[in-house]
Residue frames relative to the residue before (quaternion, step in Angstrom):
aa qw qx qy qz dx dy dz
X 1.0000 0.0000 0.0000 0.0000 0.00 0.00 0.00
X 0.5132 -0.6355 0.4716 0.3323 3.56 -1.03 0.79
X 0.5497 -0.6169 0.4438 0.3467 3.56 -1.11 0.70
X 0.4824 -0.6743 0.4786 0.2889 3.52 -1.04 0.84
X 0.3017 -0.7651 0.5431 0.1693 3.50 -0.88 0.95
X 0.3455 -0.7566 0.5257 0.1783 3.50 -0.78 1.11
X 0.4613 -0.6917 0.4887 0.2643 3.52 -0.96 0.82
X 0.6358 -0.5212 0.4089 0.3962 3.54 -1.32 0.30
X 0.3386 -0.7438 0.5274 0.2325 3.67 -0.67 0.94
X 0.1933 -0.8398 0.4974 0.1000 3.59 0.36 1.26
X 0.6516 0.5157 -0.3632 0.4214 3.64 0.82 -0.77
X 0.6546 0.5005 -0.3143 0.4714 3.63 1.04 -0.70
X 0.6099 0.5436 -0.3337 0.4703 3.53 1.09 -0.71
X 0.6616 0.5083 -0.2913 0.4680 3.53 0.97 -0.98
X 0.6209 0.5445 -0.3472 0.4444 3.62 1.07 -0.70
X 0.6389 0.5334 -0.3176 0.4544 3.56 1.02 -0.77
X 0.6811 0.4997 -0.2766 0.4582 3.52 0.91 -1.04
X 0.6634 0.4896 -0.3095 0.4736 3.59 0.98 -0.91
X 0.6048 0.5588 -0.3463 0.4495 3.59 1.06 -0.76
X 0.6653 0.4970 -0.2831 0.4798 3.60 0.86 -0.98
X 0.6400 0.5047 -0.3229 0.4811 3.62 0.91 -0.92
X 0.6553 0.5264 -0.3191 0.4378 3.59 0.93 -0.91
X 0.6687 0.5210 -0.2920 0.4428 3.57 0.84 -0.97
X 0.7166 0.4641 -0.2464 0.4586 3.51 0.86 -1.05
X 0.6220 0.5266 -0.3357 0.4724 3.55 1.09 -0.71
X 0.6212 0.5418 -0.3130 0.4718 3.53 1.09 -0.82
X 0.6366 0.5197 -0.3188 0.4723 3.59 1.02 -0.88
X 0.6406 0.5458 -0.3044 0.4462 3.57 0.92 -0.97
X 0.6810 0.4783 -0.2648 0.4873 3.62 0.91 -0.99
X 0.6421 0.5260 -0.3236 0.4542 3.54 1.07 -0.76
X 0.5605 0.6026 -0.3716 0.4296 3.63 1.15 -0.65
X 0.6715 0.4821 -0.2922 0.4809 3.57 0.97 -0.89
X 0.6507 0.5214 -0.3194 0.4503 3.62 1.04 -0.81
X 0.5455 0.6324 -0.4081 0.3687 3.65 1.13 -0.49
X 0.6167 0.5543 -0.3405 0.4432 3.56 1.17 -0.56
X 0.6988 0.4556 -0.2528 0.4901 3.53 1.23 -0.62
X 0.8221 0.2648 -0.0872 0.4964 3.57 0.84 -0.97
X 0.4369 -0.6385 0.4910 0.4005 3.58 1.24 -0.46
X 0.6581 -0.5485 0.3592 0.3702 3.53 -1.23 0.48
X 0.6380 0.5376 -0.2954 0.4655 3.51 1.03 -0.91
X 0.6596 0.5164 -0.2973 0.4581 3.54 0.98 -0.86
X 0.6649 0.4879 -0.3114 0.4721 3.60 0.97 -0.83
X 0.6540 0.5083 -0.3281 0.4542 3.60 0.89 -0.92
X 0.6699 0.5062 -0.3037 0.4503 3.65 0.89 -0.85
X 0.6897 0.4722 -0.2829 0.4704 3.57 0.85 -1.05
X 0.6296 0.5038 -0.3518 0.4756 3.66 1.00 -0.72
X 0.6479 0.5192 -0.3239 0.4536 3.62 0.92 -0.85
X 0.6589 0.5253 -0.3030 0.4451 3.53 0.98 -0.99
X 0.6794 0.4715 -0.3038 0.4731 3.61 0.86 -0.91
X 0.6526 0.5187 -0.3172 0.4521 3.59 0.97 -0.82
X 0.6368 0.5271 -0.3127 0.4678 3.61 1.04 -0.87
X 0.6564 0.5040 -0.3233 0.4590 3.60 0.89 -0.84
X 0.6847 0.4953 -0.2948 0.4461 3.60 0.87 -0.96
X 0.7068 0.4677 -0.2716 0.4560 3.52 0.93 -0.99
X 0.5978 0.5473 -0.3497 0.4699 3.59 1.14 -0.55
X 0.6485 0.4929 -0.3177 0.4853 3.57 1.02 -0.84
X 0.6913 0.4955 -0.2962 0.4346 3.61 0.84 -0.91
X 0.8234 0.2889 -0.1438 0.4668 3.61 0.76 -1.05
X 0.1652 -0.8345 0.5130 0.1149 3.63 1.24 -0.39
X 0.0433 0.8399 -0.5375 0.0617 3.57 0.66 1.08
X 0.4959 -0.6081 0.5215 0.3351 3.54 -1.27 0.50
X 0.3048 -0.8038 0.4887 0.1487 3.58 -0.54 1.14
X 0.5507 0.5503 -0.4200 0.4663 3.57 1.29 0.11
X 0.1249 -0.8456 0.5185 -0.0230 3.46 0.16 1.48
X 0.4842 -0.6570 0.4903 0.3059 3.56 -0.89 0.87
X 0.5935 -0.6224 0.3692 0.3521 3.56 -0.98 0.84
X 0.6763 0.5073 -0.2843 0.4521 3.55 1.05 -0.79
X 0.6576 0.4914 -0.3139 0.4771 3.60 1.28 -0.27
X 0.5023 0.6972 -0.4127 0.3021 3.59 1.20 -0.35
X 0.6787 0.5175 -0.3364 0.3979 3.68 0.77 -0.83
X 0.6885 0.4508 -0.2870 0.4902 3.58 0.97 -0.96
X 0.6284 0.5362 -0.3535 0.4389 3.58 1.04 -0.61
X 0.6608 0.4814 -0.3035 0.4894 3.61 1.01 -0.78
X 0.6580 0.4926 -0.3383 0.4582 3.61 0.94 -0.78
X 0.6275 0.5288 -0.3500 0.4517 3.61 1.03 -0.67
X 0.6487 0.5117 -0.3061 0.4730 3.57 1.07 -0.77
X 0.6261 0.5203 -0.3350 0.4744 3.58 1.11 -0.75
X 0.6408 0.5291 -0.3156 0.4581 3.58 0.89 -0.93
X 0.6527 0.5208 -0.2979 0.4626 3.58 0.97 -0.94
X 0.6847 0.4868 -0.2889 0.4590 3.59 0.83 -0.94
X 0.6882 0.4889 -0.2830 0.4553 3.53 0.87 -0.99
X 0.6303 0.5552 -0.3131 0.4433 3.54 1.05 -0.88
X 0.6983 0.4532 -0.2713 0.4831 3.60 0.91 -0.85
X 0.6519 0.4926 -0.3535 0.4555 3.58 0.91 -0.69
X 0.6605 0.5071 -0.3078 0.4603 3.59 0.95 -0.85
X 0.6681 0.5143 -0.3037 0.4438 3.55 0.90 -0.90
X 0.7183 0.4260 -0.2735 0.4773 3.62 0.76 -0.97
X 0.5799 0.5145 -0.4001 0.4888 3.65 1.07 -0.37
X 0.6470 0.5473 -0.3270 0.4182 3.57 1.00 -0.81
X 0.7444 0.4045 -0.2452 0.4712 3.55 0.82 -1.06
X 0.5230 0.5767 -0.4293 0.4578 3.54 1.31 0.16
X 0.7447 0.4155 -0.1849 0.4885 3.56 1.34 -0.39
X 0.7828 0.1464 -0.0485 0.6028 3.56 1.17 -0.78
X 0.6729 -0.5168 0.3353 0.4095 3.63 -1.22 0.50
X 0.6427 -0.5659 0.3741 0.3560 3.57 -1.15 0.84
X 0.6878 0.5077 -0.2905 0.4299 3.59 0.77 -1.03
X 0.6417 0.5195 -0.2973 0.4794 3.56 1.11 -0.89
X 0.6741 0.4946 -0.3077 0.4541 3.64 0.87 -0.91
X 0.6793 0.4816 -0.3135 0.4563 3.59 0.88 -0.84
X 0.6302 0.5342 -0.3251 0.4603 3.60 1.06 -0.69
X 0.6532 0.4676 -0.3122 0.5072 3.61 0.97 -0.76
X 0.6508 0.5336 -0.3048 0.4459 3.56 0.89 -0.91
X 0.5947 0.6096 -0.3388 0.3999 3.59 1.12 -0.61
X 0.5039 0.6375 -0.4357 0.3870 3.60 1.24 -0.16
X 0.5549 0.6196 -0.3895 0.3956 3.60 1.20 -0.32
X 0.7434 0.3749 -0.2304 0.5037 3.58 0.62 -1.00
X 0.6006 0.5567 -0.3441 0.4593 3.54 1.17 -0.61
X 0.6395 0.5224 -0.3065 0.4735 3.59 1.03 -0.73
X 0.6527 0.4959 -0.3186 0.4759 3.54 0.97 -0.89
X 0.6580 0.4883 -0.3403 0.4613 3.65 0.92 -0.76
X 0.6543 0.5093 -0.3194 0.4588 3.66 0.93 -0.78
X 0.6560 0.5092 -0.3266 0.4513 3.61 0.96 -0.88
X 0.7211 0.4512 -0.2688 0.4518 3.54 0.94 -0.82
X 0.5793 0.6247 -0.3572 0.3828 3.58 1.30 -0.27
X 0.0896 -0.8394 0.5247 0.1101 3.59 0.94 -0.94
X 0.5532 0.5881 -0.4185 0.4158 3.62 1.02 0.61
X 0.5118 -0.6762 0.4493 0.2811 3.60 -0.80 1.07
X 0.6600 0.5442 -0.3248 0.4034 3.54 0.91 -0.87
X 0.5850 0.5943 -0.3558 0.4219 3.52 1.24 -0.44
X 0.4689 0.6787 -0.4409 0.3537 3.62 1.32 -0.03
X 0.5432 0.6172 -0.3824 0.4216 3.51 1.31 -0.39
X 0.6378 0.4937 -0.3312 0.4896 3.58 1.12 -0.62
X 0.5881 0.5568 -0.3560 0.4661 3.63 1.09 -0.52
X 0.6703 0.5008 -0.2859 0.4671 3.51 0.90 -1.02
X 0.6750 0.5107 -0.2912 0.4458 3.55 0.95 -0.97
X 0.6706 0.4869 -0.2933 0.4766 3.57 0.94 -0.89
X 0.6531 0.5067 -0.3284 0.4570 3.58 0.96 -0.78
X 0.6229 0.5293 -0.3420 0.4636 3.57 1.05 -0.64
X 0.6499 0.5309 -0.2937 0.4577 3.52 1.02 -0.88
X 0.6587 0.5131 -0.2963 0.4638 3.57 1.02 -0.89
X 0.6439 0.5341 -0.2953 0.4615 3.55 1.06 -0.86
X 0.6424 0.5083 -0.3146 0.4795 3.54 1.06 -0.79
X 0.6820 0.4902 -0.3011 0.4517 3.55 0.91 -0.85
X 0.7618 0.4092 -0.2165 0.4532 3.62 0.83 -0.88
X 0.6066 -0.6043 0.3394 0.3894 3.57 1.26 0.16
X 0.4628 0.6989 -0.4409 0.3208 3.56 1.30 0.13
X 0.7579 0.2057 -0.1686 0.5957 3.58 1.26 -0.25
X 0.8636 -0.2112 0.1082 0.4448 3.51 -0.31 1.30
X 0.6492 0.5166 -0.3593 0.4272 3.64 0.78 0.72
X 0.6069 -0.5300 0.4272 0.4101 3.55 -1.28 0.06
X 0.5051 -0.6607 0.4699 0.2959 3.51 -1.02 0.89
X 0.3318 -0.7060 0.5985 0.1823 3.51 -1.17 0.77
X 0.6842 -0.4473 0.3748 0.4374 3.50 -1.35 0.17
X 0.4429 -0.7300 0.4567 0.2498 3.63 -0.56 1.11
X 0.6572 0.5007 -0.3239 0.4609 3.56 0.90 -0.83
X 0.6382 0.5290 -0.3244 0.4556 3.59 1.03 -0.72
X 0.6270 0.5252 -0.3190 0.4788 3.55 1.04 -0.77
X 0.6929 0.4943 -0.2701 0.4501 3.59 0.80 -1.04
X 0.6502 0.5007 -0.3136 0.4776 3.56 1.10 -0.76
X 0.6170 0.5173 -0.3441 0.4830 3.60 1.10 -0.61
X 0.6332 0.5054 -0.3399 0.4775 3.61 1.00 -0.80
X 0.6379 0.5214 -0.3234 0.4654 3.63 0.94 -0.82
X 0.6426 0.4948 -0.3336 0.4805 3.63 0.98 -0.88
X 0.6396 0.5181 -0.3454 0.4508 3.64 0.95 -0.73
X 0.6625 0.5038 -0.3209 0.4520 3.60 0.90 -0.84
X 0.6705 0.4719 -0.2970 0.4895 3.54 1.04 -0.75
X 0.5787 0.5419 -0.3848 0.4727 3.62 1.09 -0.59
X 0.6444 0.5164 -0.3366 0.4525 3.62 0.93 -0.83
X 0.6611 0.4817 -0.3177 0.4795 3.54 0.96 -0.84
X 0.6108 0.5494 -0.3445 0.4543 3.64 1.06 -0.71
X 0.6251 0.5235 -0.3363 0.4712 3.62 0.96 -0.77
X 0.6869 0.4921 -0.2771 0.4574 3.59 0.75 -1.05
X 0.6820 0.4834 -0.2677 0.4792 3.56 0.95 -0.93
X 0.5919 0.6052 -0.3152 0.4290 3.49 1.22 -0.84
X 0.6493 0.5130 -0.3187 0.4623 3.54 1.01 -0.84
X 0.6492 0.5099 -0.3139 0.4690 3.57 1.05 -0.77
X 0.6252 0.5288 -0.3151 0.4797 3.57 1.08 -0.85
X 0.6337 0.5412 -0.3396 0.4361 3.62 0.96 -0.70
X 0.6476 0.5155 -0.3114 0.4668 3.54 1.22 -0.47
X 0.7224 0.4637 -0.2078 0.4691 3.53 1.26 -0.66
X 0.7872 0.2527 -0.0979 0.5540 3.61 1.18 -0.69
X 0.4531 -0.6745 0.5189 0.2657 3.51 -1.25 0.52
X 0.8596 0.0281 -0.0435 0.5084 3.59 -0.87 1.00
X 0.7750 -0.3225 0.2395 0.4879 3.57 -0.81 -0.97
X 0.3129 0.7752 -0.5019 0.2218 3.58 1.21 0.42
X 0.6470 0.5167 -0.3286 0.4542 3.55 1.01 -0.81
X 0.6420 0.5163 -0.3361 0.4565 3.61 0.96 -0.78
X 0.6336 0.5426 -0.3431 0.4318 3.57 0.99 -0.89
X 0.6652 0.4762 -0.3108 0.4839 3.62 0.93 -0.88
X 0.6791 0.4952 -0.3190 0.4380 3.59 0.87 -0.87
X 0.5989 0.5547 -0.3479 0.4611 3.57 1.17 -0.58
X 0.5971 0.5362 -0.3520 0.4817 3.59 1.12 -0.59
X 0.6592 0.5007 -0.3061 0.4702 3.52 0.92 -0.94
X 0.6231 0.5504 -0.3128 0.4593 3.56 1.04 -0.83
X 0.6376 0.5294 -0.3152 0.4624 3.57 0.99 -0.97
X 0.6595 0.4977 -0.3084 0.4714 3.66 0.86 -0.90
X 0.6821 0.5058 -0.2825 0.4462 3.62 0.89 -0.92
X 0.7388 0.4156 -0.2346 0.4758 3.56 1.01 -0.73
X 0.3966 0.7469 -0.4439 0.2963 3.61 1.37 -0.08
X 0.6855 0.4814 -0.3247 0.4392 3.66 0.76 -0.94
X 0.6589 0.5089 -0.3370 0.4397 3.68 1.01 -0.56
X 0.5525 0.6530 -0.3946 0.3357 3.57 1.23 -0.35
X 0.6884 0.5110 -0.2692 0.4388 3.49 1.12 -0.60
X 0.4954 0.6615 -0.4227 0.3719 3.51 1.32 0.17
X 0.7256 0.3839 -0.2177 0.5279 3.58 1.32 -0.38
X 0.6890 -0.4655 0.3769 0.4081 3.51 -1.29 -0.60
X 0.0381 -0.8314 0.5540 0.0227 3.59 0.50 1.12
X 0.5548 0.6069 -0.4222 0.3816 3.67 1.08 -0.30
X 0.5233 0.6317 -0.4056 0.4033 3.61 1.28 -0.26
X 0.5510 0.6239 -0.3918 0.3919 3.58 1.21 -0.39
X 0.5217 0.6271 -0.4030 0.4149 3.56 1.31 -0.15
X 0.6006 0.5460 -0.3390 0.4756 3.47 1.31 -0.38
X 0.4457 -0.7230 0.4334 0.3012 3.73 -0.49 1.02
X 0.6576 0.5050 -0.3485 0.4371 3.65 0.96 -0.75
X 0.6339 0.5044 -0.3489 0.4712 3.64 1.02 -0.69
X 0.6701 0.5025 -0.3070 0.4519 3.59 0.83 -0.91
X 0.6556 0.5098 -0.3110 0.4621 3.59 1.01 -0.81
X 0.6746 0.4865 -0.3177 0.4552 3.55 0.96 -0.84
X 0.6548 0.5073 -0.3303 0.4524 3.66 0.96 -0.65
X 0.6098 0.5062 -0.3577 0.4940 3.60 1.16 -0.58
X 0.6416 0.5246 -0.3249 0.4556 3.57 0.96 -0.89
X 0.6382 0.5221 -0.3157 0.4695 3.59 0.96 -0.92
X 0.6550 0.5392 -0.3178 0.4232 3.63 0.91 -0.88
X 0.6960 0.4499 -0.2532 0.4991 3.53 1.02 -0.84
X 0.6689 0.5277 -0.2961 0.4318 3.55 1.02 -0.91
X 0.7829 0.3442 -0.1769 0.4871 3.57 0.96 -0.80
X 0.7822 0.3061 -0.2077 0.5014 3.62 1.16 0.12
X 0.7900 0.3460 -0.2167 0.4574 3.61 0.24 -1.23
X 0.6766 0.5017 -0.3009 0.4472 3.59 0.87 -0.93
X 0.7181 0.4264 -0.2862 0.4697 3.67 0.66 -0.96
X 0.6162 0.5543 -0.3621 0.4267 3.55 1.03 -0.70
X 0.6156 0.5361 -0.3266 0.4764 3.59 1.02 -0.84
X 0.6686 0.4892 -0.3083 0.4676 3.63 0.87 -0.92
X 0.6495 0.5360 -0.3117 0.4402 3.55 0.92 -0.95
X 0.6457 0.5326 -0.3276 0.4383 3.58 0.87 -0.90
X 0.6893 0.4659 -0.2865 0.4751 3.55 0.94 -0.94
X 0.6461 0.5166 -0.3367 0.4498 3.61 0.97 -0.77
X 0.6490 0.5326 -0.3118 0.4449 3.58 1.03 -0.73
X 0.6120 0.5281 -0.3546 0.4699 3.58 1.22 -0.37
X 0.7463 0.4177 -0.2142 0.4719 3.56 1.14 -0.63
X 0.7397 0.3736 -0.2186 0.5153 3.62 1.15 -0.48
X 0.5065 -0.5851 0.5207 0.3604 3.62 -1.20 0.51
X 0.6075 -0.6122 0.3481 0.3674 3.56 -0.97 0.82
X 0.6501 0.5061 -0.3509 0.4451 3.64 1.02 -0.75
X 0.6390 0.4868 -0.3473 0.4838 3.68 1.02 -0.64
X 0.6149 0.5365 -0.3508 0.4593 3.60 0.97 -0.73
X 0.6544 0.5333 -0.3071 0.4395 3.58 1.00 -0.77
X 0.6301 0.5353 -0.3217 0.4615 3.49 1.05 -0.90
X 0.6940 0.4635 -0.2972 0.4639 3.60 0.79 -0.82
X 0.6187 0.5464 -0.3355 0.4539 3.55 1.12 -0.67
X 0.5965 0.6027 -0.3480 0.3998 3.55 1.14 -0.60
X 0.5225 0.6251 -0.3968 0.4228 3.57 1.35 -0.18
X 0.4652 0.7358 -0.4271 0.2448 3.60 1.16 -0.44
X 0.6485 0.5032 -0.3598 0.4435 3.70 0.74 -0.74
X 0.6757 0.5029 -0.3000 0.4478 3.60 0.92 -0.92
X 0.6596 0.4966 -0.2996 0.4781 3.54 1.03 -0.90
X 0.6267 0.5306 -0.3460 0.4540 3.62 1.05 -0.71
X 0.6324 0.5250 -0.3243 0.4683 3.56 1.02 -0.82
X 0.6297 0.5211 -0.3210 0.4785 3.61 1.03 -0.86
X 0.6809 0.4920 -0.2972 0.4538 3.62 0.81 -0.90
X 0.6167 0.5519 -0.3219 0.4598 3.56 1.12 -0.82
X 0.6682 0.5163 -0.2708 0.4622 3.53 1.06 -0.93
X 0.7385 0.4289 -0.2311 0.4661 3.57 0.88 -1.03
X 0.7681 0.3751 -0.1942 0.4811 3.61 0.88 -0.88
X 0.7943 0.2985 -0.1363 0.5113 3.57 0.82 -0.98
X 0.4011 -0.7356 0.4648 0.2863 3.62 1.20 -0.06
X 0.3454 0.7233 -0.5009 0.3266 3.55 1.08 0.85
X 0.3364 -0.7715 0.5110 0.1748 3.53 -0.43 1.24
X 0.2157 -0.7513 0.6114 0.1229 3.57 -1.27 0.56
X 0.2728 -0.7773 0.5444 0.1582 3.56 -0.60 1.08
X 0.6350 -0.5255 0.3586 0.4383 3.66 -1.13 0.29
X 0.5960 0.5536 -0.3649 0.4530 3.56 1.07 -0.60
X 0.6701 0.4808 -0.2998 0.4794 3.59 0.92 -0.84
X 0.6239 0.5337 -0.3503 0.4509 3.65 1.01 -0.66
X 0.6393 0.5040 -0.3121 0.4898 3.55 1.06 -0.83
X 0.6310 0.5288 -0.3275 0.4636 3.65 0.94 -0.79
X 0.6910 0.4659 -0.2873 0.4722 3.57 0.79 -0.97
X 0.6390 0.5125 -0.3379 0.4635 3.63 1.00 -0.70
X 0.6091 0.5267 -0.3540 0.4756 3.62 1.05 -0.70
X 0.6944 0.4677 -0.2946 0.4607 3.62 0.71 -1.00
X 0.6299 0.5277 -0.3429 0.4551 3.59 0.97 -0.86
X 0.6699 0.5040 -0.2979 0.4565 3.63 0.86 -0.97
X 0.6502 0.5150 -0.3206 0.4574 3.60 0.94 -0.92
X 0.6667 0.5044 -0.3023 0.4579 3.54 0.92 -0.98
X 0.6412 0.5242 -0.3280 0.4544 3.61 0.90 -0.83
X 0.6711 0.5017 -0.2984 0.4570 3.57 0.90 -0.94
X 0.6995 0.4869 -0.2748 0.4451 3.58 0.83 -1.00
X 0.6881 0.4975 -0.2716 0.4531 3.49 0.94 -1.04
X 0.6379 0.5389 -0.3214 0.4464 3.54 1.08 -0.74
X 0.6528 0.5139 -0.2899 0.4750 3.50 1.11 -0.89
X 0.7660 0.3975 -0.2090 0.4600 3.60 0.86 -1.02
X 0.2618 -0.7856 0.5124 0.2275 3.53 1.13 -0.69
X 0.3662 0.7268 -0.4970 0.3012 3.55 0.97 0.85
X 0.2997 -0.7555 0.5600 0.1606 3.57 -0.60 1.18
X 0.2443 -0.7885 0.5454 0.1453 3.56 -1.04 0.69
X 0.4017 -0.6789 0.5445 0.2850 3.59 -0.73 0.83
X 0.4071 -0.7723 0.4416 0.2066 3.53 -0.80 1.00
X 0.6077 0.6078 -0.3636 0.3593 3.56 1.10 -0.65
X 0.3600 0.6906 -0.5855 0.2252 3.52 -0.83 1.06
């Protein structure tokens, strides 16, 4: 008998797309909040809200085994640094551009784990896209600090993925992320006082930051976890590679950030390179950042 063909798991695909939309919409709303609270304040409050929600959902055992402490702390450091670098970046350059540059993190992890020479084509394609975006090939130069911060966020995202796999071996479900988010909250606290935290006294500002924390972390993470149970990791990675394009769309619709034809080509190149590399390597990407 011929093998039964499984249909496309459309609900799981929808979960991935909604999760990406949620993360990027949260990032766009957080960009506006940076004027009120400062970047450090937004990152701290987002981490605090996310930590509270995740701790309530997962209720992890806080008696951590001694051998698990180093990786848990490193995971929290990567999470804090990734968010600080990313939000500082989108405060300087367009959201779609920052996410596209940042995507070199998971792309690099996928390529390193692949060990196939033919995957060098994805490296060349992604490099061309990044050069187009940053002005290296016939374009206007972007803020250098914004570009470097996006690169740093990408490097930390790559570390986050690698450490996340180790955390998955030590904790059940999202318990490890919940604890790491607490670590991240503590680490970002000193940066919170660089902005106008007094603005939190305004109910609309406090309500918006709580909404952003849920929209960009707890909600999409829950969707992602369910989608990963239903989709093969390589398929999951392909759909996740849509993130730069969706970020550019959100930046255009919410932040009125225009996208030039050159930038569209650049984003398409990075999206294609990411889809190819992630499909070959089957590296799932944690969505929270």
